[in-house]
C-alpha positions in Angstrom: -15.0 21.3 -3.9 -15.6 23.1 -7.3 -14.7 21.2 -10.4 -12.1 23.8 -11.4 -10.4 23.5 -8.0 -10.4 19.7 -8.2 -8.7 19.9 -11.7 -6.1 22.3 -10.4 -5.3 20.0 -7.5 -5.2 17.0 -9.8 -2.7 18.8 -12.0 -0.6 19.9 -9.1 -0.4 16.3 -7.7 0.2 15.0 -11.2 3.2 17.3 -11.7 4.8 16.5 -8.3 4.2 12.7 -8.2 4.8 12.0 -11.8 8.2 13.8 -11.5 9.1 11.8 -8.4 8.1 8.6 -10.2 10.2 9.4 -13.3 13.2 10.6 -11.4 13.3 8.4 -8.3 10.9 5.5 -8.2 10.6 3.8 -11.6 13.9 1.8 -11.4 13.3 0.9 -7.8 9.7 -0.1 -8.5 10.8 -2.4 -11.3 13.3 -4.2 -9.2 11.0 -4.4 -6.1 7.8 -5.5 -7.9 8.6 -7.9 -10.7 6.2 -9.8 -12.9 3.9 -12.3 -11.3 5.4 -15.4 -12.9 7.8 -16.9 -15.3 7.1 -17.9 -18.9 8.9 -20.8 -20.5 11.4 -19.6 -23.2 13.8 -22.4 -24.3 16.1 -25.2 -23.2 19.9 -25.2 -23.1 22.6 -27.4 -21.8 23.2 -27.4 -18.1 26.0 -25.2 -16.9 27.8 -25.3 -13.5 25.8 -23.1 -11.1 22.4 -23.6 -12.7 19.5 -24.4 -10.5 19.0 -28.2 -10.7 15.2 -27.6 -10.1 15.0 -26.3 -13.7 16.4 -29.4 -15.3 14.2 -30.7 -18.2 14.3 -34.4 -17.5 12.6 -35.4 -20.8 15.2 -33.5 -22.9 18.0 -34.7 -20.6 16.9 -38.4 -21.1 16.6 -37.9 -24.9 20.2 -36.5 -25.3 21.8 -38.3 -22.4 23.1 -35.0 -21.1 21.5 -32.5 -18.7 19.5 -29.6 -20.1 17.6 -26.9 -18.2 14.5 -24.9 -18.9 15.0 -21.1 -19.4 12.2 -18.8 -18.3 11.6 -15.2 -19.1 10.0 -13.0 -16.5 6.3 -12.0 -17.2 6.8 -8.3 -16.7 3.3 -7.0 -16.7 1.7 -6.6 -13.3 -1.7 -5.7 -12.0 -1.4 -3.2 -9.2 -4.2 -2.7 -6.7 -4.3 0.2 -4.3 -6.5 -0.4 -1.2 -7.1 3.1 0.2 -8.6 3.7 3.6 -11.2 6.6 3.3 -12.6 6.4 6.9 -13.1 9.4 9.1 -9.8 9.1 11.1 -7.8 10.0 8.0 -9.4 13.5 7.9 -6.9 14.5 10.6 -3.5 16.1 10.7 -1.7 18.0 13.4 0.8 19.3 11.0 0.7 20.8 7.4 -0.9 17.6 5.9 -4.0 15.6 6.7 -3.4 11.8 6.6 -5.7 11.5 3.6 -3.6 14.1 1.7 -0.4 12.1 2.3 -2.2 8.9 1.3 -3.3 10.5 -2.0 0.2 11.5 -2.9 1.7 8.1 -2.0 -1.1 6.4 -4.1 -0.4 8.7 -7.0 3.4 8.0 -7.0 2.7 4.3 -7.0 0.2 4.6 -9.8 2.6 6.6 -12.0 5.4 4.2 -11.2 3.1 1.4 -12.3 2.2 2.9 -15.7 5.9 3.7 -16.3 6.3 -0.1 -16.3 3.2 -0.7 -18.4 1.2 -2.2 -15.5 -2.5 -2.0 -14.9 -3.7 -0.1 -11.8 -6.9 -0.4 -9.9 -8.3 1.0 -6.6 -10.4 -0.2 -3.8 -11.8 2.6 -1.6 -12.9 1.2 1.8 -14.2 2.3 5.1 -16.1 -0.4 7.0 -17.5 -1.4 3.6 -16.3 -1.3 0.0 -17.0 2.3 -0.9 -15.8 2.0 -4.6 -14.0 -0.4 -6.8 -12.1 1.0 -9.9 -11.1 -2.0 -12.0 -7.4 -2.2 -13.2 -6.6 -0.4 -16.4 -3.6 1.2 -18.1 -3.0 4.7 -19.3 -2.6 8.3 -18.1 -6.3 9.2 -18.3 -7.1 6.3 -16.0 -4.4 7.4 -13.5 -5.8 11.0 -13.6 -9.3 9.6 -12.9 -7.9 7.8 -9.9 -6.2 10.9 -8.5 -9.4 12.9 -9.0 -11.3 10.3 -7.0 -8.7 10.3 -4.3 -9.0 14.0 -3.9 -12.8 14.3 -4.0 -14.1 11.0 -2.8 -16.9 11.2 -0.1 -17.3 7.9 1.8 -20.8 6.8 2.9 -19.3 5.6 6.3 -16.8 7.1 8.6 -15.8 3.8 10.3 -13.0 1.3 9.4 -13.0 -2.4 8.7 -9.7 -3.5 7.1 -10.6 -7.2 7.0 -13.6 -6.4 4.7 -11.2 -4.7 2.2 -8.8 -7.6 2.3 -11.6 -10.1 1.8 -12.9 -8.2 -1.2 -9.3 -8.1 -2.7 -9.0 -11.9 -2.2 -12.3 -12.6 -3.9 -12.3 -9.9 -6.6 -8.8 -10.5 -8.0 -8.7 -14.0 -9.4 -5.0 -13.8 -10.5 -2.1 -12.8 -8.3 -1.5 -9.1 -8.2 0.7 -6.6 -6.3 -1.4 -4.8 -3.7 -0.7 -1.8 -1.5 -2.9 -1.4 1.6 -2.7 2.3 2.5 -4.2 3.1 5.9 -3.7 4.6 9.4 -4.5 1.1 10.7 -6.6 2.3 13.6 -8.4 -1.0 13.5 -7.8 -4.6 14.8 -9.1 -8.1 14.1 -7.9 -8.2 10.5 -4.8 -10.5 10.9 -6.5 -13.6 9.5 -7.7 -11.7 6.4 -4.2 -10.2 6.0 -2.6 -13.6 6.1 -5.0 -15.0 3.5 -4.7 -12.0 1.2 -0.8 -12.2 1.4 -0.8 -15.9 0.5 -2.7 -15.1 -2.7 -1.3 -11.7 -3.6 2.0 -9.8 -3.2 0.8 -7.4 -0.4 2.5 -4.5 1.2 1.2 -2.3 4.0 1.7 1.4 4.0 1.0 2.8 7.4 0.3 6.6 7.6 0.4 8.1 11.1 0.1 11.5 12.6 2.3 12.4 15.7 -0.9 13.0 17.7 -1.9 9.3 17.0 1.1 8.4 19.2 1.3 11.0 21.9 -0.7 14.0 23.2 1.0 17.2 24.6 0.3 18.8 27.9 -2.2 21.5 26.8 -4.8 21.3 29.6 -8.4 20.2 29.1 -9.0 19.1 25.5 -12.2 18.0 23.8 -11.4 15.1 21.5 -13.8 14.1 18.8 -13.8 10.8 16.8 -15.2 11.0 13.3 -15.3 7.2 13.2 -17.6 6.8 16.3 -19.2 10.3 16.3 -18.4 10.6 20.0 -16.5 13.4 21.8 -14.6 13.2 25.0 -13.0 15.8 27.3 -9.4 14.8 28.3 -7.2 16.3 30.9 -3.8 16.4 29.3 -2.3 18.0 32.4 -2.4 14.5 33.9 0.9 12.6 33.3 -1.1 9.3 33.8 -3.5 10.2 31.0 -0.6 11.1 28.6 1.3 8.0 29.6 -1.7 5.7 29.1 -2.4 7.2 25.7 1.2 6.7 24.5 1.3 3.2 26.0 -1.9 2.2 24.1 -0.5 3.7 20.9 2.8 1.9 21.2 1.1 -1.4 22.0 -1.0 -1.1 18.9 2.2 -0.3 16.8 3.9 -3.4 18.2 0.8 -5.5 17.4 0.7 -4.2 13.9 4.4 -4.9 13.3 3.9 -8.5 14.5 0.8 -8.9 12.4 2.6 -7.8 9.3 5.6 -10.1 10.1 3.5 -13.1 10.9 1.5 -12.6 7.6 4.6 -12.2 5.5 3.6 -8.6 4.6 6.3 -5.9 3.9 5.5 -2.6 5.5 6.6 1.0 5.7 5.5 3.8 8.1 4.9 7.4 7.0 4.4 10.4 9.3 2.4 13.5 8.3 4.6 16.6 8.1 7.6 14.6 6.9 8.8 13.4 3.5 7.3 10.2 2.3 10.1 9.5 -0.3 12.6 8.0 2.2 10.3 5.3 3.7 8.9 4.4 0.2 12.3 4.0 -1.3 13.3 2.0 1.8 10.4 -0.4 1.1 11.4 -0.7 -2.5 15.1 -1.3 -1.8 14.4 -3.8 0.9 12.2 -5.8 -1.5 14.6 -5.5 -4.4 17.5 -6.7 -2.3 15.7 -9.9 -1.5 14.9 -10.8 -5.1 
């Protein structure tokens, strides 16, 4: 892609996603993803309804009357976007490729973060760490991230989600908010998911295409996997073939949902050709309601 074309596309995505962030997501983002801890502010006398776990026993003993510690939220976050750039995302049966939807979702999250004065970093991954952009603040940094999202060329076409999660766990020493954005056509990453979610505030954003879940009856079809480099001729006239395909896809979805649940990871699913605003807002509202 020519540099001028990339810049035009960056500008187009900036206008759309920045507008969405300003109008829709900033307030929801703030309530859903609060600061990573609480900083001590002052003590005051205990009042009915206060959390007894915050009683300052030293001050209470000195004045012979219960006092509690007051904390202020540490607002500033570090946000990490873990973006799957493997070959399976260069696919879309509707108007968008999966990677295009991932780019816009990542851009909305990045703009929502800088609206709240948070740092944003990115990990591009396939079956290896393709690129790590350390967290920083500022519009120019966000535009660099969007430019990379649009024009990034991975060295590998395969997927290894566990590798990305292990890198996050090791690279980010302090707790951060992390969004894992992938089509999740992978397995064997549940242990890494659980470990990462124990250290960081992790959410999984699952981008799917309708053809990931079912195949229509269109006769003989040659299917090619960019991840394996192999092609296969499939007879979609066969109801058994179509049923097996759908069953395997549904089994994988069920396993994913259980893996997220067991690991304590919030998740949302996005389908190419549909609006991503509703599931993203749903994720934010669900998190905000629990806080």
